[in-house]
C-alpha positions in Angstrom: 13.7 -177.2 5.6 15.2 -179.4 8.4 18.6 -181.3 8.7 17.7 -183.9 6.0 17.7 -181.2 3.1 21.3 -182.3 2.1 20.6 -186.1 2.1 21.1 -188.0 -0.9 18.4 -190.5 0.1 15.0 -189.7 -1.6 13.1 -191.2 1.6 14.9 -188.6 3.6 14.5 -185.8 1.2 10.4 -186.3 1.5 10.8 -185.5 4.9 13.3 -182.3 4.5 10.2 -180.0 4.6 8.3 -181.5 7.4 7.9 -179.6 10.6 9.4 -182.0 12.4 13.0 -181.2 13.4 14.5 -184.3 12.1 18.0 -185.5 12.4 20.0 -187.7 10.2 21.4 -190.9 11.9 24.7 -190.2 13.3 26.4 -189.3 16.8 25.3 -185.6 16.8 21.8 -186.6 17.3 22.5 -188.9 20.3 24.8 -186.2 21.7 22.0 -183.7 21.4 19.6 -186.2 23.2 22.0 -186.4 25.9 22.5 -182.9 26.2 18.8 -182.0 26.3 18.1 -185.2 28.6 15.4 -186.4 26.3 14.8 -190.0 24.3 15.2 -190.3 20.9 12.4 -191.4 18.6 13.8 -193.2 15.7 11.8 -193.4 12.4 12.8 -195.9 9.7 11.3 -196.4 6.3 11.9 -196.3 2.7 10.7 -194.2 -0.5 8.2 -196.4 -1.9 6.5 -197.6 1.5 2.8 -197.0 1.2 2.5 -196.7 5.3 5.6 -194.8 5.7 3.6 -192.2 3.5 0.3 -192.5 5.4 1.9 -192.0 8.8 4.0 -189.0 7.2 0.9 -187.2 6.1 -1.1 -188.2 9.1 1.5 -187.2 12.0 4.5 -185.7 10.5 3.1 -183.2 8.6 0.8 -182.3 11.4 2.1 -179.1 13.0 0.9 -180.1 16.6 2.1 -183.3 16.5 5.5 -182.1 15.3 5.7 -179.3 17.8 5.4 -182.0 20.6 7.9 -184.3 19.0 10.3 -181.3 18.8 9.9 -180.2 22.7 10.1 -183.9 24.0 12.3 -186.0 21.6 15.1 -186.1 19.3 13.7 -187.2 16.5 16.0 -189.5 13.7 14.9 -190.4 10.4 16.4 -193.7 8.7 16.2 -195.0 5.2 16.3 -198.8 5.6 17.7 -199.2 2.2 20.5 -197.0 3.1 21.4 -198.1 6.4 20.4 -201.8 6.6 22.5 -202.3 9.5 20.6 -199.8 11.6 17.4 -201.3 10.5 18.2 -204.9 11.2 19.5 -204.4 14.6 16.3 -202.4 15.7 13.6 -204.4 13.8 15.1 -207.5 15.7 14.2 -205.8 18.9 10.9 -204.7 17.5 10.0 -208.4 16.3 11.2 -209.7 19.7 8.9 -207.1 21.8 6.0 -207.5 19.7 6.1 -210.4 17.5 5.8 -208.7 14.2 7.4 -206.2 12.4 7.2 -203.7 9.4 7.5 -200.4 8.1 7.4 -197.5 9.1 9.6 -198.7 12.3 9.0 -196.6 15.4 11.5 -197.2 18.2 12.2 -194.9 20.9 15.9 -195.0 22.5 17.9 -194.0 25.1 20.8 -191.3 24.3 23.0 -194.5 24.4 21.0 -195.9 21.4 19.5 -198.7 23.9 15.6 -199.5 22.7 12.9 -199.5 25.3 9.4 -199.1 23.5 8.7 -200.2 19.9 6.0 -200.3 17.1 5.6 -199.9 13.6 2.8 -197.8 12.2 0.7 -195.4 14.6 -2.5 -193.9 13.3 -3.5 -190.3 14.3 -6.3 -191.8 16.4 -6.9 -195.2 18.3 -7.6 -198.0 15.7 -8.3 -201.7 16.4 -6.6 -201.7 19.5 -3.6 -199.7 18.2 -3.1 -196.6 20.6 -3.0 -192.9 18.7 0.6 -191.8 17.9 0.0 -188.7 20.2 -0.7 -191.2 23.1 2.3 -193.2 22.3 4.3 -189.8 22.3 2.8 -188.8 25.8 3.1 -192.1 27.3 7.1 -192.2 26.5 7.3 -188.7 27.7 5.6 -189.6 31.2 7.5 -192.7 31.5 10.8 -191.0 30.7 10.1 -188.1 33.1 8.7 -190.4 35.9 9.7 -193.7 35.6 13.3 -193.6 34.2 14.6 -196.4 36.6 12.1 -198.5 34.8 13.0 -197.5 31.4 16.8 -198.0 32.1 16.1 -201.4 33.2 13.8 -202.2 30.0 16.6 -200.9 27.8 19.3 -202.7 29.3 17.5 -206.1 29.4 16.5 -205.9 25.6 20.1 -204.8 24.8 21.4 -207.8 26.8 19.2 -210.0 25.0 20.3 -208.6 21.5 23.9 -208.9 22.2 23.8 -212.2 23.9 21.9 -214.3 21.0 23.6 -217.0 19.3 23.1 -218.4 15.8 23.8 -221.9 17.3 26.1 -222.6 14.2 27.0 -226.2 13.9 30.4 -226.9 15.4 31.9 -228.5 12.3 32.3 -226.6 8.8 30.5 -229.4 6.8 28.3 -227.8 4.1 24.8 -229.9 3.2 25.0 -232.9 1.4 22.5 -234.7 -0.5 20.5 -235.7 2.5 19.8 -232.2 3.6 19.1 -230.8 0.3 16.4 -233.7 -0.3 15.1 -233.0 3.3 14.7 -229.3 2.1 12.7 -230.3 -0.8 10.6 -232.3 1.3 9.8 -229.5 3.7 9.2 -227.1 0.7 6.7 -229.6 -0.5 4.8 -229.5 2.5 4.5 -225.8 2.4 3.8 -225.9 -1.2 0.4 -224.2 -2.4 -0.6 -226.8 -5.2 -3.7 -224.9 -6.3 -2.1 -221.4 -6.6 1.4 -222.0 -6.7 4.0 -220.7 -4.1 4.4 -221.4 -0.6 2.1 -220.7 2.4 -0.8 -218.6 2.5 -1.6 -214.5 2.1 0.1 -212.4 1.9 2.2 -214.3 -0.8 5.7 -213.2 -2.0 7.8 -214.3 -5.0 9.9 -217.0 -3.5 12.8 -216.2 -6.1 15.7 -217.8 -4.1 13.5 -221.3 -3.5 12.5 -221.2 -7.2 16.2 -221.1 -8.1 17.0 -224.2 -5.8 14.1 -226.1 -7.2 15.5 -225.9 -10.8 19.3 -226.7 -9.6 17.7 -229.6 -7.9 16.2 -230.9 -10.5 19.1 -230.4 -12.8 21.1 -232.6 -10.3 18.8 -235.2 -9.4 16.3 -235.4 -12.1 13.3 -234.5 -9.4 10.3 -233.8 -11.6 8.3 -232.7 -8.6 11.1 -229.9 -8.0 10.7 -228.5 -11.6 6.8 -228.9 -11.4 6.7 -226.5 -8.2 9.1 -224.0 -9.9 7.1 -224.1 -13.3 3.8 -223.8 -11.7 4.6 -221.1 -9.6 6.1 -219.2 -12.4 2.9 -219.7 -14.5 0.6 -218.5 -11.5 2.6 -215.5 -10.9 3.1 -214.5 -14.3 -0.7 -214.6 -14.9 -1.6 -212.9 -11.8 -2.1 -209.4 -10.9 1.4 -209.1 -9.2 2.7 -209.0 -12.8 2.0 -205.9 -14.8 0.5 -207.4 -18.1 0.8 -204.1 -19.8 4.5 -202.9 -19.1 6.2 -205.8 -17.6 7.7 -206.1 -14.2 6.6 -207.6 -10.9 5.1 -206.0 -7.8 6.4 -206.4 -4.5 4.2 -209.1 -3.2 0.3 -209.9 -3.5 -2.0 -209.6 -0.7 -4.0 -212.6 -1.5 -2.8 -216.5 -2.1 -4.3 -216.4 -5.7 -1.8 -213.8 -6.5 -4.4 -211.4 -7.9 -4.2 -208.0 -6.0 -0.7 -206.8 -5.6 1.1 -204.3 -3.1 1.7 -201.9 -6.0 5.6 -200.8 -5.6 8.0 -202.3 -7.9 11.4 -203.0 -6.5 14.5 -203.3 -8.4 15.7 -206.4 -6.2 12.6 -208.1 -7.0 12.7 -208.0 -10.7 16.4 -208.6 -10.9 15.8 -212.0 -9.1 12.8 -212.8 -11.2 14.3 -211.8 -14.6 17.1 -214.0 -13.8 14.8 -216.9 -12.6 12.6 -216.6 -15.7 15.6 -217.0 -18.0 16.8 -219.8 -16.3 13.2 -221.8 -16.6 13.4 -220.9 -20.4 17.0 -222.5 -20.2 15.5 -225.5 -18.5 12.2 -226.0 -20.4 12.1 -224.0 -23.3 8.9 -222.4 -22.0 7.6 -219.6 -24.1 6.0 -217.9 -21.1 9.2 -218.1 -19.3 11.0 -216.4 -22.3 8.6 -213.8 -22.5 8.5 -212.9 -19.1 12.2 -212.5 -18.7 12.7 -210.2 -21.8 9.6 -208.2 -20.7 10.9 -207.8 -17.2 14.3 -206.8 -18.6 12.9 -204.5 -20.5 10.7 -202.8 -17.6 14.1 -202.6 -15.7 16.0 -200.8 -18.5 13.1 -198.7 -19.5 11.6 -197.7 -16.0 14.5 -197.8 -13.4 17.7 -197.0 -15.4 19.3 -193.8 -14.3 20.9 -191.3 -16.6 24.4 -192.3 -14.8 23.9 -196.0 -16.1 22.8 -197.5 -12.7 19.4 -198.5 -11.9 17.1 -196.9 -9.3 15.6 -198.7 -6.2 11.8 -198.6 -6.6 8.7 -197.3 -7.9 5.9 -195.9 -5.4 3.0 -198.1 -5.0 1.0 -194.8 -4.6 0.1 -192.4 -7.5 -2.4 -189.4 -8.3 -5.8 -190.9 -8.8 -6.5 -188.1 -10.6 -8.3 -186.0 -7.9 -4.8 -184.6 -6.7 -4.7 -187.3 -3.7 -2.2 -190.1 -3.9 -3.9 -193.8 -3.9 -2.3 -197.0 -4.1 -2.3 -198.8 -7.2 -4.2 -195.6 -9.2 -1.5 -195.9 -12.2 -2.4 -199.5 -12.7 -6.1 -200.7 -12.0 -8.9 -200.4 -14.7 -12.8 -200.2 -14.7 -14.9 -201.6 -17.6 -15.9 -197.9 -18.5 -12.0 -197.0 -18.8 -11.4 -199.7 -21.0 -14.2 -198.6 -23.6 -12.9 -194.8 -23.3 -9.8 -196.0 -24.5 -10.6 -199.1 -26.7 -14.4 -198.6 -27.8 -17.0 -201.5 -27.1 -15.8 -204.5 -29.0 -12.1 -204.2 -28.2 -13.3 -203.4 -24.5 -15.2 -206.6 -24.2 -12.2 -208.6 -25.5 -9.9 -206.6 -23.1 -12.3 -207.2 -19.9 -12.3 -210.8 -20.8 -8.8 -211.6 -21.4 -7.3 -209.4 -18.5 -10.3 -210.3 -15.9 -11.6 -206.7 -15.7 -15.3 -207.4 -14.0 -18.0 -204.9 -13.3 -17.6 -205.9 -9.6 -13.9 -205.3 -9.6 -10.9 -207.1 -7.8 -9.9 -204.1 -6.2 -11.2 -201.0 -4.7 -14.1 -199.0 -5.9 -15.0 -201.4 -8.8 -11.4 -201.1 -10.4 -9.7 -204.4 -11.3 -6.1 -205.3 -11.3 -5.1 -206.8 -15.1 -4.5 -210.4 -14.9 -4.9 -213.5 -17.2 -7.5 -215.4 -15.6 -7.1 -219.3 -16.3 -9.6 -221.9 -17.7 -8.6 -225.6 -17.5 -5.3 -225.9 -16.7 -3.2 -223.2 -17.9 -4.8 -222.8 -21.1 -6.3 -219.5 -22.4 -9.2 -219.3 -24.8 -7.8 -218.8 -28.3 -7.4 -214.9 -29.1 -6.7 -213.3 -32.3 -2.9 -212.4 -31.2 -2.3 -209.2 -33.4 -5.4 -207.8 -32.2 -4.7 -208.5 -28.6 -1.1 -206.9 -29.2 -3.1 -203.8 -30.6 -5.4 -203.8 -27.4 -2.0 -203.8 -25.0 -0.4 -201.2 -26.8 -3.2 -199.1 -26.6 -4.0 -199.4 -23.2 -0.3 -198.9 -22.2 0.0 -195.5 -24.2 -3.2 -194.5 -22.3 -1.6 -195.7 -19.0 1.4 -193.5 -19.9 -0.9 -190.2 -19.6 -1.7 -191.1 -16.0 0.3 -189.4 -13.3 3.0 -191.8 -12.5 4.2 -193.2 -9.4 7.3 -191.8 -8.0 10.9 -193.2 -8.5 13.3 -193.8 -5.8 16.3 -192.9 -7.7 19.1 -193.9 -5.1 21.3 -196.5 -6.7 21.9 -199.5 -4.1 24.9 -201.3 -4.9 23.7 -204.8 -4.0 20.6 -204.5 -6.0 22.6 -203.2 -9.2 24.9 -206.3 -8.7 21.9 -208.4 -9.1 20.7 -206.5 -11.9 24.0 -206.8 -13.6 23.9 -210.3 -13.5 20.3 -210.6 -14.4 20.5 -208.3 -17.6 23.8 -210.0 -18.7 22.4 -213.6 -18.6 19.2 -212.5 -20.2 20.9 -210.9 -22.9 23.3 -213.5 -23.6 20.4 -216.3 -23.8 18.2 -214.3 -26.1 20.7 -212.5 -28.4 20.0 -209.3 -26.8 23.3 -207.1 -26.8 21.6 -204.0 -25.5 20.7 -205.7 -22.1 24.3 -206.7 -22.0 25.3 -203.2 -22.7 23.2 -202.2 -20.0 24.7 -204.6 -17.3 28.3 -203.2 -18.4 26.6 -199.6 -17.9 25.7 -200.4 -14.4 29.0 -202.4 -13.8 30.8 -199.4 -14.9 29.0 -197.0 -12.5 29.7 -199.3 -9.6 33.4 -199.1 -10.1 33.5 -195.4 -11.0 31.3 -194.3 -8.2 30.9 -196.9 -5.6 34.3 -198.3 -5.2 36.9 -196.6 -3.8 40.7 -196.8 -4.2 41.0 -199.4 -1.7 38.3 -201.6 -3.2 35.7 -200.6 -0.6 32.1 -200.2 -1.6 29.7 -197.1 -0.9 26.4 -198.8 -0.1 24.4 -195.9 -2.4 25.0 -193.3 -4.7 22.4 -190.9 -6.3 23.0 -188.5 -9.5 26.5 -189.8 -9.7 27.3 -189.0 -6.2 28.2 -191.6 -3.5 26.5 -191.5 -0.3 27.9 -191.8 3.1 27.0 -195.2 4.0 29.6 -198.1 3.8 28.6 -201.1 2.0 27.4 -204.1 3.9 27.8 -207.8 3.2 25.4 -208.3 0.8 26.8 -205.2 -1.2 30.2 -206.6 -1.6 28.5 -210.3 -2.5 26.0 -209.3 -5.0 28.3 -207.0 -6.9 30.9 -209.7 -6.9 28.0 -212.1 -8.1 27.1 -209.5 -11.0 30.7 -208.9 -11.9 31.5 -212.6 -12.1 28.6 -213.3 -14.3 29.4 -210.2 -16.4 32.8 -211.6 -17.1 31.6 -215.2 -18.0 29.2 -213.7 -20.5 31.7 -210.9 -22.1 34.9 -212.7 -21.6 36.5 -209.9 -20.1 38.8 -210.9 -17.2 38.8 -207.6 -15.2 35.3 -208.4 -13.7 36.6 -211.4 -12.0 39.5 -209.0 -10.8 37.0 -206.6 -9.4 35.2 -209.5 -8.0 38.3 -210.9 -6.6 38.8 -207.4 -4.5 35.8 -207.3 -3.1 35.8 -210.9 -1.9 39.1 -210.3 -0.3 37.2 -207.8 1.8 34.6 -210.3 2.7 37.2 -212.7 3.9 39.1 -210.1 5.8 36.5 -208.1 7.1 33.2 -209.6 7.4 34.2 -212.9 8.5 35.5 -214.3 12.0 38.1 -217.2 12.7 35.2 -219.7 13.2 34.0 -218.8 9.4 30.9 -217.0 10.2 30.0 -214.0 8.6 28.5 -210.7 9.6 26.2 -208.3 7.9 28.8 -205.2 8.9 32.7 -205.1 8.5 34.6 -205.3 11.8 35.8 -201.9 11.2 32.0 -200.4 10.5 30.3 -198.2 12.7 29.6 -199.9 16.2 25.7 -200.4 17.1 24.4 -202.1 19.9 25.2 -205.4 18.6 26.8 -206.5 15.2 24.0 -207.7 12.8 24.3 -211.2 11.6 21.5 -213.0 9.6 21.9 -216.2 7.3 18.3 -216.2 6.5 17.3 -215.0 3.3 14.5 -212.3 3.0 13.4 -210.7 -0.1 17.0 -210.8 -1.5 19.4 -213.1 -0.6 21.2 -212.8 2.7 24.6 -211.4 2.6 25.9 -214.7 4.1 24.5 -217.0 1.2 25.4 -214.6 -1.4 28.7 -214.4 0.0 29.0 -218.1 -0.2 27.8 -218.2 -3.9 30.1 -215.7 -5.1 33.1 -217.2 -3.1 32.1 -220.6 -4.9 32.1 -219.3 -8.2 35.3 -217.2 -7.8 37.0 -220.3 -6.5 35.6 -222.2 -9.8 37.0 -219.7 -11.9 40.6 -219.1 -10.5 41.2 -222.5 -8.6 41.2 -220.7 -5.3 41.4 -223.1 -2.4 41.1 -220.4 0.1 37.9 -219.0 -1.2 36.3 -222.6 -1.8 37.1 -223.3 1.7 35.2 -220.3 2.9 32.3 -221.2 0.9 32.0 -224.5 2.2 32.3 -223.2 5.9 29.7 -220.4 5.2 27.2 -223.2 4.1 27.5 -225.1 7.4 24.7 -222.8 8.5 22.6 -223.9 5.3 22.9 -227.5 6.4 21.5 -226.8 10.0 18.6 -224.4 8.6 17.8 -226.8 5.2 15.6 -229.5 7.0 13.5 -227.1 9.3 13.4 -223.7 7.4 14.2 -224.4 3.9 12.2 -221.3 2.6 14.2 -219.0 4.3 17.6 -220.5 3.0 16.6 -220.8 -0.7 19.8 -218.9 -1.9 22.0 -221.2 0.1 20.2 -224.3 -0.8 20.9 -223.2 -4.7 24.6 -222.6 -3.9 24.8 -226.0 -2.2 23.3 -227.6 -5.1 26.2 -225.9 -7.3 28.9 -227.3 -4.6 27.6 -231.0 -5.2 27.5 -230.8 -8.9 31.2 -229.6 -8.6 30.5 -226.8 -10.2 31.8 -227.7 -13.7 34.3 -225.1 -14.9 34.1 -224.4 -18.6 37.1 -222.9 -20.6 35.9 -222.1 -23.9 39.0 -221.4 -26.2 39.0 -219.5 -29.5 38.7 -216.3 -31.4 35.6 -214.1 -29.9 35.0 -213.5 -33.5 34.6 -217.1 -34.9 31.0 -218.4 -35.0 32.3 -221.8 -33.6 33.7 -219.8 -30.7 30.5 -218.2 -30.1 28.5 -221.5 -30.2 30.4 -223.0 -27.9 30.5 -220.2 -25.5 26.4 -220.0 -26.0 26.4 -223.6 -25.2 28.3 -223.4 -22.0 26.4 -220.5 -20.6 23.1 -222.4 -21.3 24.3 -225.1 -18.9 21.8 -226.1 -16.6 24.2 -228.0 -14.1 24.4 -226.3 -11.0 26.5 -223.3 -10.7 28.6 -224.1 -14.0 31.1 -221.1 -14.6 32.5 -220.2 -18.0 35.7 -218.5 -19.0 36.1 -217.4 -22.8 39.2 -216.1 -24.6 41.4 -216.7 -27.5 44.6 -218.8 -26.5 47.1 -216.7 -25.0 50.3 -216.9 -22.6 48.7 -214.1 -20.6 45.0 -215.3 -20.9 41.9 -213.1 -19.3 40.9 -216.0 -16.8 43.4 -218.3 -15.0 41.2 -221.1 -16.0 42.3 -220.9 -19.7 45.6 -221.0 -18.9 47.5 -223.6 -21.2 44.4 -224.6 -23.0 45.1 -224.6 -26.8 43.0 -224.8 -29.6 42.4 -228.4 -30.9 43.8 -228.7 -34.7 43.0 -224.9 -35.1 39.8 -225.4 -33.7 38.1 -223.5 -30.9 37.4 -226.1 -28.1 35.6 -226.4 -24.7 37.6 -227.9 -21.7 35.2 -229.2 -19.3 36.7 -229.5 -15.8 36.2 -229.7 -12.4 38.8 -228.8 -9.4 40.6 -227.5 -12.6 41.0 -231.2 -13.6 39.8 -231.4 -17.0 38.7 -234.1 -19.7 39.8 -233.8 -23.2 38.4 -231.0 -24.9 35.4 -230.9 -27.0 34.9 -229.2 -30.1 31.4 -230.3 -31.1 28.7 -228.1 -29.3 26.3 -231.2 -29.1 28.7 -233.1 -27.0 29.3 -230.2 -24.5 25.6 -229.6 -24.4 25.0 -233.1 -23.4 27.7 -233.0 -20.6 26.2 -229.9 -19.2 22.8 -230.5 -19.2 22.2 -227.7 -22.0 18.9 -228.3 -23.5 19.0 -230.1 -26.9 18.1 -227.0 -29.4 18.8 -224.2 -27.0 22.0 -223.2 -28.5 19.8 -221.4 -31.4 19.2 -217.8 -30.1 15.6 -218.0 -30.5 14.8 -221.7 -29.5 
């Protein structure tokens, strides 16, 4: 066992018995490189990364390669999900130098941490113009020994370029207006794939944040094209192989533009965002498909990713044992016609093959197929006996459960658990599933007990109920605050708003400069070669845009002008990016829609066990008006939420106060009137509409 044996990261632990003398990230590794006068080999990946596993098997488990690494380098292994700051800094260098990035990321550094040679996956033998890993090692060693001045010059220039970059933020702090959001919609329309849904070509990632913007834009403006793009993309994804047709939940992305063949890893963050989006799509349209996908995805999260401590694990691996003792991507999920017949018999196997698109040729490797729901004309499927199909699905799922399961990365990431708290709380509230709300409460409780210290600072990760050693970054504070604010609105427990306020105070005090710009790391965090800062969304909302959303929601719930001003200031970068790169600021665009809509602040006053209160509360939660916030509780001289202060019952009847900027119209006691004002879909108040 090497120095990684005591790590909390499952990814680092995967490498703990390598013959490579790995070091964890830390000053000791760089001091050792300085003492030995050798470069640092930085290898960054994550536990469910397919090509990380491949490079580990090919190179890091090879005794001869490891011996060479040990002799000529100090090798440092980093989990990108545990240290997103380290990953962001060096990935920026890799992308600038090579034009692309990915994982595993392989970077060679001076003992001072300056990068001078870059790459991602290197094969054991030269392949398609990519040098063999051993060739790279030998070349870097030779350059370090014989051309040190050249290495130092490259390292200095790369570092200077990174530290000298500017975001080019607008000089004023104005958020985007209606014109900018309209320009963003036009840009998205140009990139939209009208045949298969989504944006751009292959590979195709679920555009969760952009879809949320499209729903909000439709709610504010009535633009049918925005809703159509969101609904059609949702339909294509749900029917595609990217969605697990047996067990629920989405894979990371599709390798093709038709959503047929996924990269099979399942990430907590993706599924939390998509669960919430499909719940919101149902809220807007009443789509039975959206309701089913939201609930199946929520059930997948609880069944497959919840940890014994109540949090949610990060991911399921793409690879699993293919039955021969060797790992293979997708082995757990794919089927051949013969395998269907073995489980179902001839007649039901024929039904399953037709329904799920399993062919003799296969849609994946070695004649196997990814299950999907092939479309006929439009979105219609041939009629099928629902009871029989349900029996078939259950039989296939039971058979799949006997296969070797993919590995699970069971570290708990604060930001992704915050996203999950929000998704499960709302999905549970919409569909009368108190078990999902309880699961959200359990995760929120873990975040408070394990991740939050006595000063209100967050640990980025935990495992087995033990916090990791990495400090929370901006997305952790913002996404956990978002989860807490949503949970408070659903449960009527104001303590979650208080916790969110504590986290957002750290955002304002430690992650923000005098100009209002936000950074991914705190001012007092470990100093890297430069301080990472990125307002663009990736697989998840950027910390910058997530912070803008949480700040705006908190301001609407509490009346804080400081938090609203900070949200508006943060959104100025969205104004700059909206017309030219709308796909990369989807969450910021969604927050800007909320700002333009007010947002509405709804105070529901009444006894929690009164059915009339519950109906008003549910009606408010189902509002489609962008960014609507909800506070619910009994009349009290010391209410749980500031928004409830001085809000009496109306003639002894529960009432909803609809406000903007803490200025309220006359209270409403009729849920129908509340629904009309907030855009709640007619009939949506019934739990199973």
